[in-house]
C-alpha positions in Angstrom: -25.5 77.1 -181.5 -24.6 73.4 -181.0 -22.1 72.7 -178.3 -22.2 76.1 -176.8 -24.7 75.5 -173.9 -24.8 73.1 -171.0 -27.6 71.1 -172.7 -25.7 70.8 -176.0 -22.1 70.3 -174.7 -20.6 67.4 -176.8 -23.3 67.8 -179.4 -21.3 70.1 -181.7 -22.8 69.4 -185.1 -26.0 70.8 -186.6 -28.1 68.3 -188.6 -31.0 69.5 -190.8 -34.0 67.2 -190.2 -36.1 68.6 -193.0 -34.5 69.7 -196.2 -37.8 70.8 -197.8 -38.9 74.3 -196.8 -42.6 74.8 -196.1 -42.7 78.5 -196.2 -41.4 81.4 -198.4 -38.7 82.1 -195.9 -36.5 79.2 -196.9 -33.5 79.9 -194.6 -35.6 80.4 -191.5 -37.6 77.3 -192.3 -34.6 75.2 -192.9 -32.9 76.2 -189.6 -36.2 75.7 -187.6 -35.9 71.9 -188.3 -32.5 71.1 -186.9 -31.0 69.1 -184.0 -27.6 69.1 -182.4 -25.8 65.8 -182.9 -22.6 64.1 -181.6 -21.8 62.7 -185.1 -23.3 63.3 -188.5 -26.0 60.7 -189.3 -26.0 58.3 -192.2 -28.9 56.3 -193.6 -27.5 53.2 -191.9 -26.7 54.6 -188.4 -29.9 56.4 -187.5 -30.7 54.1 -184.6 -27.4 55.0 -182.9 -27.6 58.8 -183.5 -27.4 60.9 -180.3 -28.9 64.4 -180.3 -30.3 67.2 -178.2 -33.9 68.0 -179.1 -35.8 70.7 -177.3 -33.1 70.7 -174.6 -33.3 66.9 -174.0 -30.9 64.2 -174.9 -32.5 61.8 -177.4 -31.5 58.9 -179.6 -32.5 57.1 -182.8 -35.7 58.0 -184.6 -36.3 60.9 -182.2 -33.3 62.6 -183.9 -33.6 61.4 -187.5 -35.6 61.4 -189.7 -37.8 64.4 -189.3 -41.2 63.7 -188.0 -43.0 65.4 -190.9 -44.8 64.1 -193.9 -42.3 66.0 -196.1 -39.2 64.1 -195.3 -39.7 60.5 -194.5 -36.2 59.1 -194.8 -32.8 59.9 -193.4 -29.9 61.0 -195.6 -26.2 60.4 -195.6 -24.4 63.5 -194.2 -20.9 64.6 -193.7 -19.3 67.1 -191.4 -18.5 70.5 -193.0 -17.6 73.0 -190.2 -20.3 72.8 -187.6 -22.9 71.4 -190.0 -23.9 67.9 -191.1 -24.6 68.4 -194.8 -25.8 65.9 -197.5 -22.9 63.9 -199.0 -24.6 63.9 -202.4 -27.8 64.9 -204.2 -28.3 61.2 -205.2 -28.4 60.2 -201.6 -31.2 62.5 -200.6 -34.7 61.2 -199.9 -36.8 61.2 -203.1 -39.2 63.9 -201.8 -36.2 66.2 -201.1 -34.8 65.7 -204.6 -38.3 66.3 -206.2 -38.4 69.7 -204.4 -35.2 70.9 -206.0 
């Protein structure tokens, strides 16, 4: 979990990089596309986002958006517990809204 290992210390929030599942196991698929971040990203601060990805500290587009053809845009998120969740349905990328 974010913030609980040496590599993720200070990166306490979990951001979902891809909100569109690609398999029948929706929960597992959703959690397999995450990064630990210092602050919850917004559409306008993606260049400044700091994250831990595959055990390495990264910034900007390496953190958000997901490098997948399914989600091609960042979304505004807000901190709820240890998670960065979308602030609203309307703020989601079009492809994510179409999948709902």
